[in-house]
Structures are given as structure tokens and as C-alpha cells.
C-alpha positions as CSV (number, residue, x, y, z in Angstrom):
1,M,19.2,-56.6,-18.3
2,L,16.7,-54.9,-20.6
3,K,14.7,-53.7,-17.5
4,N,17.9,-52.1,-15.9
5,K,18.6,-50.2,-19.1
6,T,15.0,-49.1,-19.5
7,L,15.0,-48.0,-15.8
8,I,18.2,-46.0,-16.2
9,V,16.9,-44.3,-19.5
10,L,13.6,-43.4,-17.8
11,S,15.5,-42.0,-14.7
12,V,17.7,-39.8,-16.9
13,I,14.7,-38.6,-18.9
14,C,12.7,-37.8,-15.6
15,F,15.8,-36.0,-14.1
16,G,16.2,-33.9,-17.3
17,L,12.5,-32.9,-17.4
18,L,12.6,-32.0,-13.7
19,S,15.8,-29.9,-14.2
20,L,14.2,-28.1,-17.1
21,L,11.0,-27.3,-15.1
22,Y,13.0,-26.1,-12.1
23,S,15.2,-23.9,-14.2
24,C,12.2,-22.1,-15.6
25,Y,10.9,-21.3,-12.1
26,N,12.6,-18.2,-10.7
27,D,11.9,-15.4,-8.2
28,E,10.4,-13.2,-10.9
29,T,7.5,-15.7,-11.4
30,R,6.7,-15.6,-7.7
31,I,6.4,-11.8,-7.4
32,I,2.8,-10.7,-7.0
33,K,3.0,-7.0,-6.9
34,T,5.8,-4.4,-6.9
35,Y,5.2,-0.7,-6.1
36,K,7.2,2.4,-5.2
37,E,6.6,4.9,-2.3
38,K,8.3,7.9,-0.6
39,W,9.1,7.1,3.1
40,T,10.6,9.1,5.9
41,I,13.0,7.3,8.2
42,A,13.5,8.8,11.7
43,S,16.9,9.9,13.1
44,K,16.6,7.4,16.0
45,R,16.0,3.7,16.1
46,P,13.2,2.2,18.2
47,I,14.1,1.0,21.7
48,D,12.2,-2.0,23.1
49,L,11.5,-3.2,26.6
50,D,12.2,-6.9,26.5
51,S,10.9,-9.4,29.0
52,E,13.8,-8.7,31.5
53,Y,12.9,-4.9,31.5
54,F,16.2,-3.9,29.9
55,Y,16.3,-1.4,27.1
56,V,17.5,-3.1,24.0
57,Y,18.2,-1.4,20.6
58,S,16.5,-3.3,17.8
59,P,17.4,-3.5,14.1
60,R,14.2,-1.9,13.0
61,Y,13.4,1.7,12.0
62,W,10.7,4.3,12.8
63,V,9.0,5.1,9.4
64,K,6.3,7.4,8.1
65,T,4.7,6.1,4.9
66,P,2.2,7.9,2.7
67,K,-0.6,5.9,4.5
68,S,0.5,6.7,8.1
69,K,0.2,10.0,9.9
70,T,2.3,8.9,12.9
71,W,5.6,7.1,13.3
72,E,5.3,3.2,12.8
73,T,8.0,0.6,13.4
74,L,9.4,-1.4,10.5
75,H,10.4,-4.9,11.6
76,Q,12.9,-5.7,8.9
77,D,15.9,-4.2,7.1
78,I,15.7,-2.2,3.9
79,D,18.1,-3.5,1.2
80,N,20.5,-0.9,-0.2
81,F,20.0,1.5,2.7
82,Y,22.8,2.4,5.1
83,Y,21.5,4.1,8.1
84,E,23.4,6.6,10.2
85,E,21.8,7.6,13.5
86,G,21.2,11.3,14.0
87,Y,19.9,11.8,10.4
88,E,16.3,11.9,9.2
89,Y,16.0,10.4,5.7
90,S,13.5,10.8,3.0
91,I,13.8,7.9,0.6
92,R,12.2,6.4,-2.4
93,I,11.5,2.7,-1.7
94,K,10.5,-0.3,-3.9
95,I,8.2,-2.8,-2.1
96,S,7.9,-6.3,-3.6
97,R,5.2,-8.6,-2.4
98,W,5.8,-12.2,-3.3
99,H,5.1,-15.9,-2.3
100,L,7.8,-18.1,-1.0
101,D,6.4,-21.0,-3.1
102,K,3.0,-22.2,-4.4
103,S,2.1,-23.9,-1.1
104,T,2.7,-20.8,1.0
105,I,-0.6,-19.1,2.1
106,G,0.8,-15.7,3.1
107,T,3.0,-13.2,1.3
108,I,6.4,-11.7,2.1
109,L,7.4,-8.1,1.7
110,D,10.9,-7.0,0.6
111,Y,12.0,-3.4,0.8
112,E,14.7,-1.9,-1.4
113,C,15.9,1.8,-1.2
114,L,16.0,3.1,-4.7
115,E,17.2,6.6,-3.9
116,I,17.9,8.8,-0.9
117,L,15.9,12.0,-1.6
118,S,17.3,13.9,1.5
119,K,19.5,13.3,4.5
120,E,19.0,16.0,7.2
121,Q,20.7,16.1,10.6
122,K,17.6,16.2,12.9
123,D,16.2,15.0,16.2
124,S,13.0,13.2,15.1
125,D,10.0,13.3,17.4
126,V,9.4,9.6,17.9
127,P,8.0,7.7,20.8
128,E,10.6,6.9,23.5
129,Y,10.2,3.1,23.2
130,E,7.8,0.5,21.9
131,Y,6.5,-2.4,24.0
132,L,6.8,-5.9,22.4
133,W,4.1,-7.5,24.5
């Protein structure tokens, strides 16, 4: 009987300590680096040729960053950015680089639009399509 009570008390203490440690571990402790940049988003979305040779619109964007001289594709969405085709955007963006957890080797990038600096109706000069292979 005494062993059962001791086991129950130890289980409750362990559960409490684990809950306390987990509650102190949040997303902010996993962020490695956050920085801001000014990007240009093209007025057209990229078109890919898939394996069946059909044209497919993808959910990515053509972007120019301070480091790029040509249009590059972005392979994920930008939080807080509502895209309207036919308009070229100049935006201020926050990029957060973070680990998923301590066992993850690589990093993940998150993009958040902080401000739309300009929205101009324009036909951006981007490549016609991008090959996925």
C-alpha cells in the first residue's frame, strides 16, 4: 500500500515538473535570427510545367530581394500578404529563421509582410515559366 502511494506521489511530481518545463519552452526560444528586407513581388505568379506537361499555376511568387538581380521564385506563402494578380508590390518583410526543435538539423524560414510600400498596376517582366525538374 505504501509503495502505491509513493508511486502516485512521484508520478504527480514528475508530471508537474514536465508541465513546468514544457510551458517555459515556446516559439520565441527557438528563433535563431530575425531580420527585415524590402522585396519586390511580381504582378504574375510563376507557371510550372509538371510531369504531364500541363501548365499549372503554383502558389509561389516571383520576387526580387536585395541580394538578387533577377526574378527568383519563392516556394511558400507570405503571412499577412494578400496578393492581387496584375499588381507589382514593393513590401517590407520580416524573415524569421528558426529550429523546429532541438533535434532538427536544418532551419525553417517564415515570411511576414510588415508593410506594403507600393502597389502598382504593371506587367512585370518575369520568365514565362519555371521547370520543376
